[in-house]
A tleap script that builds the chain and sets N, CA, C and O, in Angstrom:
source leaprc.protein.ff14SB
mol = sequence {
  NMET ASP LEU ARG SER TYR TYR LYS LYS VAL
  ARG ASP ALA GLU ALA ALA LEU PRO GLU GLU
  HIE MET VAL MET VAL SER LEU ALA THR SER
  GLU GLY GLY LYS GLU GLY VAL ARG THR GLU
  ALA SER ARG ALA VAL ALA ALA ARG LEU ILE
  ALA GLU GLY ARG SER ARG LEU ALA THR GLY
  GLY GLU THR LEU ALA PHE HIE GLU ALA HIE
  ARG GLU ALA ARG ALA ARG HIE GLU GLN GLU
  GLU ALA ALA ARG ARG VAL GLN VAL MET LEU
  LEU PRO ALA PRO ASP THR ARG LYS THR LYS
  GLU ARG CSER
}
set mol.1.N position { 34.271 -23.013 11.618 }
set mol.1.CA position { 32.905 -23.488 11.525 }
set mol.1.C position { 32.902 -24.849 10.827 }
set mol.1.O position { 33.545 -25.035 9.794 }
set mol.2.N position { 32.188 -25.766 11.397 }
set mol.2.CA position { 32.052 -27.096 10.829 }
set mol.2.C position { 30.961 -27.060 9.751 }
set mol.2.O position { 29.794 -26.800 10.045 }
set mol.3.N position { 31.352 -27.320 8.522 }
set mol.3.CA position { 30.401 -27.225 7.415 }
set mol.3.C position { 29.299 -28.271 7.504 }
set mol.3.O position { 28.162 -28.008 7.112 }
set mol.4.N position { 29.622 -29.448 8.013 }
set mol.4.CA position { 28.594 -30.490 8.128 }
set mol.4.C position { 27.480 -30.048 9.082 }
set mol.4.O position { 26.297 -30.218 8.789 }
set mol.5.N position { 27.862 -29.494 10.191 }
set mol.5.CA position { 26.835 -29.058 11.139 }
set mol.5.C position { 26.060 -27.851 10.590 }
set mol.5.O position { 24.857 -27.726 10.821 }
set mol.6.N position { 26.752 -26.969 9.864 }
set mol.6.CA position { 26.086 -25.804 9.270 }
set mol.6.C position { 25.015 -26.260 8.276 }
set mol.6.O position { 23.871 -25.810 8.341 }
set mol.7.N position { 25.391 -27.154 7.357 }
set mol.7.CA position { 24.435 -27.590 6.349 }
set mol.7.C position { 23.341 -28.471 6.948 }
set mol.7.O position { 22.234 -28.523 6.412 }
set mol.8.N position { 23.628 -29.155 8.036 }
set mol.8.CA position { 22.580 -29.903 8.731 }
set mol.8.C position { 21.568 -28.931 9.317 }
set mol.8.O position { 20.363 -29.176 9.246 }
set mol.9.N position { 22.044 -27.822 9.898 }
set mol.9.CA position { 21.134 -26.787 10.424 }
set mol.9.C position { 20.274 -26.216 9.302 }
set mol.9.O position { 19.072 -26.014 9.473 }
set mol.10.N position { 20.900 -25.958 8.150 }
set mol.10.CA position { 20.151 -25.402 7.008 }
set mol.10.C position { 19.087 -26.387 6.556 }
set mol.10.O position { 17.943 -25.994 6.331 }
set mol.11.N position { 19.441 -27.667 6.418 }
set mol.11.CA position { 18.466 -28.675 5.982 }
set mol.11.C position { 17.333 -28.824 6.985 }
set mol.11.O position { 16.170 -28.931 6.596 }
set mol.12.N position { 17.663 -28.831 8.276 }
set mol.12.CA position { 16.630 -28.937 9.311 }
set mol.12.C position { 15.701 -27.731 9.296 }
set mol.12.O position { 14.485 -27.873 9.428 }
set mol.13.N position { 16.275 -26.550 9.136 }
set mol.13.CA position { 15.457 -25.333 9.078 }
set mol.13.C position { 14.567 -25.351 7.843 }
set mol.13.O position { 13.406 -24.948 7.911 }
set mol.14.N position { 15.101 -25.814 6.714 }
set mol.14.CA position { 14.312 -25.848 5.479 }
set mol.14.C position { 13.172 -26.858 5.589 }
set mol.14.O position { 12.078 -26.616 5.079 }
set mol.15.N position { 13.419 -27.973 6.242 }
set mol.15.CA position { 12.376 -28.982 6.415 }
set mol.15.C position { 11.258 -28.480 7.318 }
set mol.15.O position { 10.110 -28.900 7.177 }
set mol.16.N position { 11.581 -27.592 8.236 }
set mol.16.CA position { 10.581 -27.087 9.179 }
set mol.16.C position { 9.743 -25.949 8.601 }
set mol.16.O position { 8.715 -25.590 9.175 }
set mol.17.N position { 10.161 -25.389 7.495 }
set mol.17.CA position { 9.434 -24.246 6.928 }
set mol.17.C position { 8.183 -24.738 6.210 }
set mol.17.O position { 8.248 -25.696 5.441 }
set mol.18.N position { 7.037 -24.088 6.455 }
set mol.18.CA position { 5.764 -24.588 5.939 }
set mol.18.C position { 5.459 -24.250 4.475 }
set mol.18.O position { 4.749 -25.006 3.812 }
set mol.19.N position { 5.971 -23.153 3.968 }
set mol.19.CA position { 5.585 -22.704 2.627 }
set mol.19.C position { 6.807 -22.488 1.752 }
set mol.19.O position { 7.943 -22.525 2.225 }
set mol.20.N position { 6.555 -22.259 0.456 }
set mol.20.CA position { 7.655 -22.001 -0.476 }
set mol.20.C position { 8.228 -20.602 -0.304 }
set mol.20.O position { 9.434 -20.406 -0.450 }
set mol.21.N position { 7.372 -19.622 0.006 }
set mol.21.CA position { 7.809 -18.250 0.276 }
set mol.21.C position { 7.206 -17.805 1.596 }
set mol.21.O position { 6.026 -18.035 1.859 }
set mol.22.N position { 8.012 -17.176 2.412 }
set mol.22.CA position { 7.516 -16.717 3.700 }
set mol.22.C position { 8.134 -15.391 4.081 }
set mol.22.O position { 9.167 -14.989 3.545 }
set mol.23.N position { 7.483 -14.714 5.020 }
set mol.23.CA position { 7.955 -13.414 5.484 }
set mol.23.C position { 8.938 -13.662 6.630 }
set mol.23.O position { 8.662 -14.426 7.555 }
set mol.24.N position { 10.084 -12.998 6.542 }
set mol.24.CA position { 11.137 -13.115 7.544 }
set mol.24.C position { 11.305 -11.767 8.243 }
set mol.24.O position { 11.076 -10.714 7.650 }
set mol.25.N position { 11.709 -11.818 9.513 }
set mol.25.CA position { 11.991 -10.608 10.290 }
set mol.25.C position { 13.458 -10.673 10.693 }
set mol.25.O position { 13.899 -11.650 11.299 }
set mol.26.N position { 14.205 -9.640 10.360 }
set mol.26.CA position { 15.638 -9.643 10.648 }
set mol.26.C position { 15.905 -9.496 12.140 }
set mol.26.O position { 15.096 -8.949 12.890 }
set mol.27.N position { 17.062 -9.999 12.543 }
set mol.27.CA position { 17.530 -9.869 13.919 }
set mol.27.C position { 18.756 -8.974 13.923 }
set mol.27.O position { 19.444 -8.858 12.909 }
set mol.28.N position { 19.030 -8.348 15.045 }
set mol.28.CA position { 20.235 -7.522 15.159 }
set mol.28.C position { 21.458 -8.442 15.094 }
set mol.28.O position { 21.493 -9.487 15.744 }
set mol.29.N position { 22.453 -8.046 14.305 }
set mol.29.CA position { 23.672 -8.845 14.178 }
set mol.29.C position { 24.882 -7.999 14.529 }
set mol.29.O position { 24.816 -6.771 14.582 }
set mol.30.N position { 25.993 -8.692 14.770 }
set mol.30.CA position { 27.227 -7.982 15.107 }
set mol.30.C position { 27.793 -7.229 13.909 }
set mol.30.O position { 28.603 -6.318 14.080 }
set mol.31.N position { 27.373 -7.600 12.692 }
set mol.31.CA position { 27.831 -6.901 11.484 }
set mol.31.C position { 27.028 -5.646 11.196 }
set mol.31.O position { 27.265 -4.976 10.191 }
set mol.32.N position { 26.088 -5.322 12.058 }
set mol.32.CA position { 25.314 -4.102 11.874 }
set mol.32.C position { 23.929 -4.324 11.310 }
set mol.32.O position { 23.275 -3.365 10.900 }
set mol.33.N position { 23.461 -5.565 11.276 }
set mol.33.CA position { 22.119 -5.842 10.777 }
set mol.33.C position { 21.061 -5.223 11.664 }
set mol.33.O position { 21.155 -5.273 12.891 }
set mol.34.N position { 20.053 -4.637 11.035 }
set mol.34.CA position { 18.981 -3.979 11.791 }
set mol.34.C position { 17.930 -4.993 12.201 }
set mol.34.O position { 17.613 -5.922 11.458 }
set mol.35.N position { 17.404 -4.802 13.377 }
set mol.35.CA position { 16.363 -5.687 13.880 }
set mol.35.C position { 14.994 -5.196 13.424 }
set mol.35.O position { 14.725 -3.995 13.409 }
set mol.36.N position { 14.126 -6.151 13.049 }
set mol.36.CA position { 12.740 -5.822 12.753 }
set mol.36.C position { 12.422 -5.511 11.299 }
set mol.36.O position { 11.283 -5.159 10.992 }
set mol.37.N position { 13.386 -5.629 10.398 }
set mol.37.CA position { 13.117 -5.372 8.985 }
set mol.37.C position { 12.450 -6.622 8.407 }
set mol.37.O position { 12.985 -7.726 8.518 }
set mol.38.N position { 11.285 -6.442 7.793 }
set mol.38.CA position { 10.546 -7.575 7.227 }
set mol.38.C position { 10.783 -7.678 5.734 }
set mol.38.O position { 10.847 -6.673 5.025 }
set mol.39.N position { 10.912 -8.908 5.273 }
set mol.39.CA position { 11.078 -9.162 3.845 }
set mol.39.C position { 10.540 -10.550 3.530 }
set mol.39.O position { 10.413 -11.394 4.417 }
set mol.40.N position { 10.227 -10.779 2.260 }
set mol.40.CA position { 9.746 -12.084 1.842 }
set mol.40.C position { 10.910 -12.827 1.209 }
set mol.40.O position { 11.664 -12.251 0.425 }
set mol.41.N position { 11.059 -14.104 1.546 }
set mol.41.CA position { 12.188 -14.890 1.048 }
set mol.41.C position { 11.712 -16.287 0.652 }
set mol.41.O position { 10.704 -16.787 1.151 }
set mol.42.N position { 12.468 -16.899 -0.262 }
set mol.42.CA position { 12.170 -18.274 -0.644 }
set mol.42.C position { 12.566 -19.212 0.486 }
set mol.42.O position { 13.247 -18.808 1.429 }
set mol.43.N position { 12.144 -20.442 0.388 }
set mol.43.CA position { 12.416 -21.425 1.439 }
set mol.43.C position { 13.917 -21.612 1.646 }
set mol.43.O position { 14.372 -21.665 2.789 }
set mol.44.N position { 14.691 -21.712 0.577 }
set mol.44.CA position { 16.137 -21.948 0.695 }
set mol.44.C position { 16.841 -20.767 1.368 }
set mol.44.O position { 17.684 -20.959 2.245 }
set mol.45.N position { 16.495 -19.558 0.960 }
set mol.45.CA position { 17.124 -18.369 1.539 }
set mol.45.C position { 16.698 -18.216 2.996 }
set mol.45.O position { 17.518 -17.883 3.852 }
set mol.46.N position { 15.421 -18.457 3.279 }
set mol.46.CA position { 14.922 -18.336 4.649 }
set mol.46.C position { 15.618 -19.344 5.566 }
set mol.46.O position { 15.974 -19.007 6.696 }
set mol.47.N position { 15.815 -20.572 5.092 }
set mol.47.CA position { 16.491 -21.583 5.902 }
set mol.47.C position { 17.927 -21.165 6.210 }
set mol.47.O position { 18.410 -21.353 7.326 }
set mol.48.N position { 18.596 -20.604 5.221 }
set mol.48.CA position { 19.974 -20.155 5.437 }
set mol.48.C position { 20.027 -19.014 6.450 }
set mol.48.O position { 20.903 -18.992 7.315 }
set mol.49.N position { 19.098 -18.069 6.346 }
set mol.49.CA position { 19.064 -16.950 7.283 }
set mol.49.C position { 18.767 -17.412 8.714 }
set mol.49.O position { 19.327 -16.883 9.674 }
set mol.50.N position { 17.891 -18.393 8.842 }
set mol.50.CA position { 17.570 -18.919 10.171 }
set mol.50.C position { 18.778 -19.660 10.744 }
set mol.50.O position { 19.117 -19.485 11.914 }
set mol.51.N position { 19.431 -20.492 9.917 }
set mol.51.CA position { 20.586 -21.256 10.386 }
set mol.51.C position { 21.733 -20.335 10.802 }
set mol.51.O position { 22.479 -20.659 11.726 }
set mol.52.N position { 21.879 -19.204 10.136 }
set mol.52.CA position { 22.943 -18.255 10.468 }
set mol.52.C position { 22.566 -17.330 11.616 }
set mol.52.O position { 23.409 -16.577 12.104 }
set mol.53.N position { 21.304 -17.376 12.057 }
set mol.53.CA position { 20.859 -16.529 13.159 }
set mol.53.C position { 20.668 -15.076 12.751 }
set mol.53.O position { 20.761 -14.179 13.589 }
set mol.54.N position { 20.406 -14.840 11.493 }
set mol.54.CA position { 20.225 -13.476 10.997 }
set mol.54.C position { 18.770 -13.040 10.984 }
set mol.54.O position { 18.479 -11.844 10.997 }
set mol.55.N position { 17.848 -14.007 10.958 }
set mol.55.CA position { 16.430 -13.648 10.945 }
set mol.55.C position { 15.605 -14.788 11.528 }
set mol.55.O position { 16.113 -15.870 11.823 }
set mol.56.N position { 14.318 -14.506 11.682 }
set mol.56.CA position { 13.363 -15.484 12.187 }
set mol.56.C position { 12.103 -15.396 11.345 }
set mol.56.O position { 11.902 -14.429 10.610 }
set mol.57.N position { 11.251 -16.414 11.454 }
set mol.57.CA position { 9.968 -16.374 10.756 }
set mol.57.C position { 9.075 -15.307 11.377 }
set mol.57.O position { 9.087 -15.108 12.591 }
set mol.58.N position { 8.320 -14.638 10.559 }
set mol.58.CA position { 7.381 -13.633 11.058 }
set mol.58.C position { 6.166 -14.329 11.651 }
set mol.58.O position { 5.784 -15.415 11.215 }
set mol.59.N position { 5.573 -13.704 12.636 }
set mol.59.CA position { 4.333 -14.226 13.213 }
set mol.59.C position { 3.192 -13.956 12.239 }
set mol.59.O position { 3.363 -13.253 11.243 }
set mol.60.N position { 2.044 -14.516 12.535 }
set mol.60.CA position { 0.884 -14.319 11.660 }
set mol.60.C position { 0.511 -12.853 11.513 }
set mol.60.O position { 0.198 -12.398 10.413 }
set mol.61.N position { 0.542 -12.107 12.621 }
set mol.61.CA position { 0.206 -10.681 12.573 }
set mol.61.C position { 1.224 -9.878 11.786 }
set mol.61.O position { 0.863 -8.967 11.041 }
set mol.62.N position { 2.499 -10.214 11.950 }
set mol.62.CA position { 3.552 -9.516 11.202 }
set mol.62.C position { 3.431 -9.790 9.705 }
set mol.62.O position { 3.655 -8.906 8.879 }
set mol.63.N position { 3.073 -11.033 9.369 }
set mol.63.CA position { 2.902 -11.390 7.959 }
set mol.63.C position { 1.738 -10.617 7.348 }
set mol.63.O position { 1.853 -10.087 6.244 }
set mol.64.N position { 0.628 -10.555 8.059 }
set mol.64.CA position { -0.533 -9.809 7.555 }
set mol.64.C position { -0.205 -8.332 7.382 }
set mol.64.O position { -0.583 -7.730 6.377 }
set mol.65.N position { 0.491 -7.743 8.348 }
set mol.65.CA position { 0.867 -6.326 8.256 }
set mol.65.C position { 1.804 -6.100 7.075 }
set mol.65.O position { 1.679 -5.094 6.377 }
set mol.66.N position { 2.741 -7.017 6.838 }
set mol.66.CA position { 3.678 -6.904 5.717 }
set mol.66.C position { 2.927 -6.924 4.388 }
set mol.66.O position { 3.153 -6.075 3.527 }
set mol.67.N position { 2.031 -7.898 4.228 }
set mol.67.CA position { 1.289 -8.011 2.966 }
set mol.67.C position { 0.327 -6.834 2.776 }
set mol.67.O position { 0.147 -6.361 1.654 }
set mol.68.N position { -0.281 -6.368 3.843 }
set mol.68.CA position { -1.191 -5.220 3.739 }
set mol.68.C position { -0.432 -3.961 3.339 }
set mol.68.O position { -0.913 -3.180 2.518 }
set mol.69.N position { 0.747 -3.760 3.911 }
set mol.69.CA position { 1.564 -2.595 3.547 }
set mol.69.C position { 1.951 -2.657 2.076 }
set mol.69.O position { 1.955 -1.631 1.395 }
set mol.70.N position { 2.275 -3.842 1.579 }
set mol.70.CA position { 2.629 -3.969 0.167 }
set mol.70.C position { 1.417 -3.759 -0.738 }
set mol.70.O position { 1.541 -3.174 -1.814 }
set mol.71.N position { 0.244 -4.235 -0.305 }
set mol.71.CA position { -0.968 -3.996 -1.098 }
set mol.71.C position { -1.268 -2.504 -1.206 }
set mol.71.O position { -1.605 -2.007 -2.281 }
set mol.72.N position { -1.144 -1.798 -0.092 }
set mol.72.CA position { -1.404 -0.357 -0.094 }
set mol.72.C position { -0.390 0.384 -0.964 }
set mol.72.O position { -0.758 1.290 -1.712 }
set mol.73.N position { 0.877 0.005 -0.868 }
set mol.73.CA position { 1.909 0.656 -1.675 }
set mol.73.C position { 1.668 0.396 -3.154 }
set mol.73.O position { 1.847 1.291 -3.979 }
set mol.74.N position { 1.263 -0.821 -3.492 }
set mol.74.CA position { 1.001 -1.148 -4.896 }
set mol.74.C position { -0.205 -0.364 -5.424 }
set mol.74.O position { -0.173 0.153 -6.541 }
set mol.75.N position { -1.253 -0.281 -4.628 }
set mol.75.CA position { -2.450 0.473 -5.039 }
set mol.75.C position { -2.108 1.947 -5.236 }
set mol.75.O position { -2.550 2.571 -6.201 }
set mol.76.N position { -1.317 2.498 -4.316 }
set mol.76.CA position { -0.907 3.897 -4.435 }
set mol.76.C position { -0.072 4.111 -5.700 }
set mol.76.O position { -0.251 5.104 -6.405 }
set mol.77.N position { 0.840 3.179 -5.983 }
set mol.77.CA position { 1.677 3.286 -7.180 }
set mol.77.C position { 0.824 3.190 -8.449 }
set mol.77.O position { 1.012 3.969 -9.384 }
set mol.78.N position { -0.107 2.244 -8.482 }
set mol.78.CA position { -0.967 2.096 -9.662 }
set mol.78.C position { -1.838 3.332 -9.875 }
set mol.78.O position { -2.091 3.731 -11.012 }
set mol.79.N position { -2.290 3.930 -8.787 }
set mol.79.CA position { -3.101 5.143 -8.903 }
set mol.79.C position { -2.262 6.294 -9.455 }
set mol.79.O position { -2.734 7.054 -10.299 }
set mol.80.N position { -1.029 6.426 -8.987 }
set mol.80.CA position { -0.143 7.480 -9.506 }
set mol.80.C position { 0.178 7.254 -10.979 }
set mol.80.O position { 0.222 8.207 -11.758 }
set mol.81.N position { 0.399 6.013 -11.363 }
set mol.81.CA position { 0.677 5.709 -12.765 }
set mol.81.C position { -0.544 5.996 -13.637 }
set mol.81.O position { -0.402 6.501 -14.750 }
set mol.82.N position { -1.723 5.683 -13.149 }
set mol.82.CA position { -2.944 5.966 -13.910 }
set mol.82.C position { -3.130 7.459 -14.086 }
set mol.82.O position { -3.576 7.908 -15.142 }
set mol.83.N position { -2.796 8.234 -13.065 }
set mol.83.CA position { -2.923 9.691 -13.160 }
set mol.83.C position { -1.950 10.256 -14.188 }
set mol.83.O position { -2.259 11.240 -14.861 }
set mol.84.N position { -0.782 9.641 -14.313 }
set mol.84.CA position { 0.188 10.109 -15.316 }
set mol.84.C position { -0.241 9.778 -16.734 }
set mol.84.O position { 0.136 10.465 -17.684 }
set mol.85.N position { -1.035 8.717 -16.871 }
set mol.85.CA position { -1.440 8.289 -18.205 }
set mol.85.C position { -2.725 8.938 -18.687 }
set mol.85.O position { -3.197 8.619 -19.778 }
set mol.86.N position { -3.296 9.832 -17.913 }
set mol.86.CA position { -4.541 10.485 -18.324 }
set mol.86.C position { -4.274 11.268 -19.603 }
set mol.86.O position { -3.344 12.070 -19.681 }
set mol.87.N position { -5.102 11.018 -20.588 }
set mol.87.CA position { -4.940 11.702 -21.861 }
set mol.87.C position { -6.066 12.722 -22.021 }
set mol.87.O position { -7.222 12.466 -21.685 }
set mol.88.N position { -5.697 13.853 -22.532 }
set mol.88.CA position { -6.662 14.919 -22.745 }
set mol.88.C position { -6.738 15.180 -24.238 }
set mol.88.O position { -5.713 15.294 -24.910 }
set mol.89.N position { -7.964 15.275 -24.756 }
set mol.89.CA position { -8.140 15.557 -26.171 }
set mol.89.C position { -8.917 16.865 -26.287 }
set mol.89.O position { -9.992 17.017 -25.708 }
set mol.90.N position { -8.368 17.786 -27.029 }
set mol.90.CA position { -9.022 19.064 -27.232 }
set mol.90.C position { -9.777 19.020 -28.554 }
set mol.90.O position { -9.222 18.659 -29.591 }
set mol.91.N position { -11.020 19.386 -28.499 }
set mol.91.CA position { -11.849 19.434 -29.696 }
set mol.91.C position { -12.169 20.889 -29.987 }
set mol.91.O position { -12.477 21.651 -29.070 }
set mol.92.N position { -12.102 21.281 -31.240 }
set mol.92.CA position { -12.444 22.664 -31.556 }
set mol.92.C position { -13.943 22.894 -31.349 }
set mol.92.O position { -14.770 22.057 -31.708 }
set mol.93.N position { -14.265 24.023 -30.775 }
set mol.93.CA position { -15.660 24.369 -30.544 }
set mol.93.C position { -16.254 24.860 -31.858 }
set mol.93.O position { -15.565 25.495 -32.656 }
set mol.94.N position { -17.510 24.571 -32.078 }
set mol.94.CA position { -18.136 25.083 -33.312 }
set mol.94.C position { -18.204 26.610 -33.252 }
set mol.94.O position { -18.317 27.204 -32.180 }
set mol.95.N position { -18.132 27.212 -34.405 }
set mol.95.CA position { -18.162 28.671 -34.478 }
set mol.95.C position { -19.571 29.132 -34.137 }
set mol.95.O position { -20.507 28.882 -34.896 }
set mol.96.N position { -19.725 29.792 -33.020 }
set mol.96.CA position { -21.052 30.218 -32.564 }
set mol.96.C position { -21.367 31.650 -32.955 }
set mol.96.O position { -22.486 32.118 -32.743 }
set mol.97.N position { -20.404 32.346 -33.517 }
set mol.97.CA position { -20.662 33.736 -33.920 }
set mol.97.C position { -21.507 33.720 -35.186 }
set mol.97.O position { -21.307 32.904 -36.086 }
set mol.98.N position { -22.415 34.609 -35.224 }
set mol.98.CA position { -23.246 34.732 -36.434 }
set mol.98.C position { -22.502 35.603 -37.403 }
set mol.98.O position { -22.023 36.683 -37.056 }
set mol.99.N position { -22.412 35.145 -38.578 }
set mol.99.CA position { -21.775 35.958 -39.602 }
set mol.99.C position { -22.840 36.752 -40.331 }
set mol.99.O position { -23.950 36.275 -40.567 }
set mol.100.N position { -22.478 37.968 -40.678 }
set mol.100.CA position { -23.402 38.819 -41.408 }
set mol.100.C position { -23.429 38.355 -42.856 }
set mol.100.O position { -22.397 38.161 -43.498 }
set mol.101.N position { -24.609 38.192 -43.325 }
set mol.101.CA position { -24.733 37.796 -44.712 }
set mol.101.C position { -24.565 39.010 -45.596 }
set mol.101.O position { -25.129 40.069 -45.323 }
set mol.102.N position { -23.819 38.864 -46.613 }
set mol.102.CA position { -23.614 39.974 -47.541 }
set mol.102.C position { -24.668 39.903 -48.635 }
set mol.102.O position { -24.985 38.835 -49.160 }
set mol.103.N position { -25.173 41.017 -48.944 }
set mol.103.CA position { -26.171 41.052 -49.992 }
set mol.103.C position { -25.627 41.671 -51.222 }
set mol.103.O position { -26.336 41.786 -52.222 }
savepdb mol mol.pdb
quit
């Protein structure tokens, strides 16, 4: 592999990326990489993955679905954590029995 051409591909891919962090979709690779796995990556990592042919940029719909799934998972996790933190305080009940007065 020619390193000059590799790093030129990485620089070109990085220049074409619109944001600092973006959602990437993996491609099937000969090393056993699974196709369709979505993840968020920084610009430098995303450029390297694109140059190596391991992933592609997610479409607008895929990005929205990725972020929505993470929002739902976070809300579910926060709700479970809140349920674990519920504190119960027991207060003694006042004595309601009438006591017989001694004479």
